[in-house]
N, C-alpha and C positions, 0 to 999 in steps of 0.2 A: 451651298449656303446662300441665303437670300441677300441680294445687294442692299446695302444701306446707303442711301444718297445723303449728301450733305444738305441738299435743299430740294424740295419739290415746289415748283411754281404751278399754281392752278389758274389757268386762264391764258388766252393767247391774243389778246388785244394789244393796244399800245403799252399798257402797264406791264403785261406779261413779257412782251417782246423786249422792252427796255431792260427789265430785270434779267432776261435771258442773255442778252448781249453782255451785260456787265458781269453776270455770273460766269459765263464762258471765258471772258477775258481775264478774270481773276482765278481761273482754274478751280472753280467750285464744282464739285461733282453734282450735277443737277439733272432732274427729270422735269420736263415741262408736260403738263397734261391739259389738253383743251379739246372740247368737242369740235370746235372749228377754230382755225387760226385766222382770226379776223377781229372785228370790233363793230361797234354801232355805225361807224363811218361807211361801212359797206352799203348802208342805206342812202348814201349821198352820191349824186351824179358827179359832183365836183367838190373837193375839199380845198378851200383857199386859205386856211389858217394853220396848216401844219408847217411849223417853222422850218425854213430852209428850202421849202418847195412852194413855188408860186401857186401852182394848181395841180391837183392830182385826183383821179376818180377814186371813189371809195374802194372798189375792188383792187385797184392798183396799189393803193396805200396798204391794204391788208397783205397783198402779195409781197410788197417790199419789206414790210415788217418781218414776215416769216423768213424771207431770203436773208435779211440782215442777221437774224439769229443763226440760221443754218451756216452762214459764212464763217462764224466763229465757233460753231459747235464742236467740231473735231471729235476727239474721243472723250470729251469731258461733259457734254450735254446731250441728252437724249430727248427727242420730241415724239409724243404719242397723241393721236387723236382719239381721246376717250373722255367720256362724261363722268365726272366725279359724283359719286353717290353718298359717300360718307367720309368723315375725317374724325379720327379718334386718337387719343394719347395712349400709348402703351409703354410703361416704364419711362425711360428717358427719351424715347423717340415718338414719332407720330406715324400712324398708318392711314394711308389714303386708299379707299376702295372705289373702283370703277366697275362698269358692267363687264370688264374683261379681266380684272385681277386686282391684287392688292400690292401696295408699294410702301416701303418704309424709308423715313428720312429723319435727320436730326432737327431740321427746321422746315417751316412752311411759309410760303408767301401766297396769299390769296389775292388774285387779281381777276376775278370773274366778271367784273363789270355789272351792267344793268341792262334792262330793256325798256323801251318806251311803252307807256300805256297807250294803246291804240284808240283812235277815234272810231266809235261805232256809229256809223251813219251810212245810208245808201250811197254807193259810189266812192266811199273813202278808200277802200282797197284798190279800186280801179285806177285812181289818180295818184297813188303813191309814186313819187319820183316824177310826176307829171304835173307839178304845181302844188302838190300837197307834201309837206316836208316836216320832219321832226327835228331839224337842226338849223336854226337861224344863223349861227356862227359859220356853219359850213356853206349854206346855200343862199343866205340872205342877199348878198350883193348882186346876185344874178337877177333879182327882181326889182332893180332900180326903176324909179319913175312909174310904178304901177300901184293900183289900189290893192291893198293886202288885208288879210284877216289873221288875227291871232286868237286861238281858242284856248282859254284857260283863265284862271282867276288869281293865281298866286304871284309871288315875286318873280318867278321865272318867266311868266307870261308878260309881266310889265317890263322886265329887262329886255325881253325879245322885242316888244313893241318899241321901246326906246331906241334899240339898235336899228330897227327897220325905219323909224322915222327920219333917220339921218339921210336916207336916200329914196324912200318911197314917196309916191304921190299922196297917199293917205293910208292910214292903218285903222282898222276897226277891231276892237277886242270884244270877244263874244263869251258870255258867261251864263251858265245855267241859273245861278243865284241872282237875287235882286241887288246884291252889293258885292264889294271886293274886299271883304273883311279878312281874307286869307293872305292879303298882301299888306306891306307896310303902308300906313296912311299917307306918309310924306311922299313915298314913291308914286302911289296912285294919283295923288293930287298933282304932282309935277308932270307926270306923263299925260294925264287927261287934259291938262291945261294947254297942251300943244295944239296949235290951230289946225293941224292935219290929222288930229286924233279923234276917233269916234268910239262910242261904247254901245253895245247891245246887251242888255242885261235881262235876266229872268226869261231866257229863251232856250229852246231846245233845237238842236241841229237835225234837220230831216234828211238832207241830201247834199252831196257834193256833185256839182254839175260841170260839164265841159265837153269839148270835142277831142282833139288830140291832146289838149292841155286844159287845166282847170280854167273855168271862166265865171264860175258862180257858186254860191252856197245858199241853200234854202233854210230859213229859220222860222220857228213858230213861237209866238208869244205864249207863255205858259199860263197866263191869266185870261187873255181875251181870245186865244186860239187863232189870232190873225197870222197868216203866213206871208212871208216876204222873201224875195230873192235879192241877195247882194251881189253886185258885179265885182268880182275880184280876180286878180291874175295869179295870186298865190295864197296858200293857206298854211299857217305855221301852228303846229300842235304843241301845246305846253300844258298837258294835263297830268303830268307826273311821270316819274321813272320808278321801276320796280327792280331793286337789286337782286342779283342772282346769288342769293345766300341761303337758300333753303337747307342745304346740307350742313350749315353752321349753327342751326338752332340747337341751343344747349351746349355748344362747344365754346364759343366766345361771346362776349357781350355784344348785343345788337341794340340799336335804338328803336324808337317806335315805328320807324319806317323800314326796319329790318336791315339797315345799313350797319356795317361793322364799325364799332367804335374804336378809334385809333388815337395814339399819341401823335400829334402833328409834328413833333420834333424828330421822331424815329420811325413812325408808322407801326409801332408795336400795338398789338391787340391786348386784351385782358389776360391772355394766356402766354406765359413766357415760351418763346420758341416759335410763335406764330405772329407773322406780320401781315398787313393787308395794304393794298394801294389801288387807286383808281376809283371808278364809279361805284364800286360795291361798298365803299367806305362812307363815313359821315363827313367827308371833306365838303367845304362850303360850295365850291364850284366844280362842275363836272365838264372837263374838256380833255381832248386827246393829249395836249401838251402838258397839262397838269398831271394827268394820270401817269405819263411817262416819267415826269420829274419825281413824283411821289414814289414810284417804283425804284428809281435810282437811289433815292434817299433810303428806302427800305433795304435795298441790296447792300449799301455801304454799312448799314447797321448790322445786317445779318453776317456780313464778312467779319466784322469786329467780334461779334458774338461767337462765331465758329472758331476764331483764332484766340479767344480768351479762355476757352474751356480746357 
């Protein structure tokens, strides 16, 4: 007879790992499914805001999260490296299908995270982790006293710029459009009023330049065609995140950005028996620590749900 798990956790980043540890310690029969047991922080050379750890590399953080789950897994939690393709409800249970098989559970926690929208410009791939980064909270302090660039136009870009201004020599925000109408006007005005803040609008990015490390970015005015090279020691990309929720289309409610809509008190989705946590959700801020905390909240609610039926 097919095993029926109490819980299937989909995803292996900070949210999935936090839920896995709590599920195992509470003796909830659990299956964790993740294509890779890691998270977006594997893109960071050094993470300095993971609470309780002064500094750790992205790959080391991913390894420690996996090891923490394994330490408590015992005979109650199983981990498999498989990519989830489909989630569907069957009777009172849920069936999760991967490229290797199908698994049944009473409850589901989705913690599949998101991935950064990549900068498409000559040299961008070459200089990732060499001055071009997608995480100011993780990497920003390493760029103190340097001229920096932020690429983006929304609130996230201005929040990144504001953070960088606290220790950078200067910050230039670069936007393809002529205005910053995707960000809050009050935020835009406040950040741009800083004496060390610059703005380059209505420009396209042609190239990221450097030697061993980033040292410049080439932009072109979209009206005049004038090309200019800015000397920068670091480039921070804030052009959006794409949630990993394709398999949830038509299963639970998603917002316009395809993030899972959740109840912030419990992390419940629109479907009873399915919870979600971390960067795949519509939570206002996306951070490792927030993802882990949201997953713990979800797990506590899942535990109550399982023991009240």
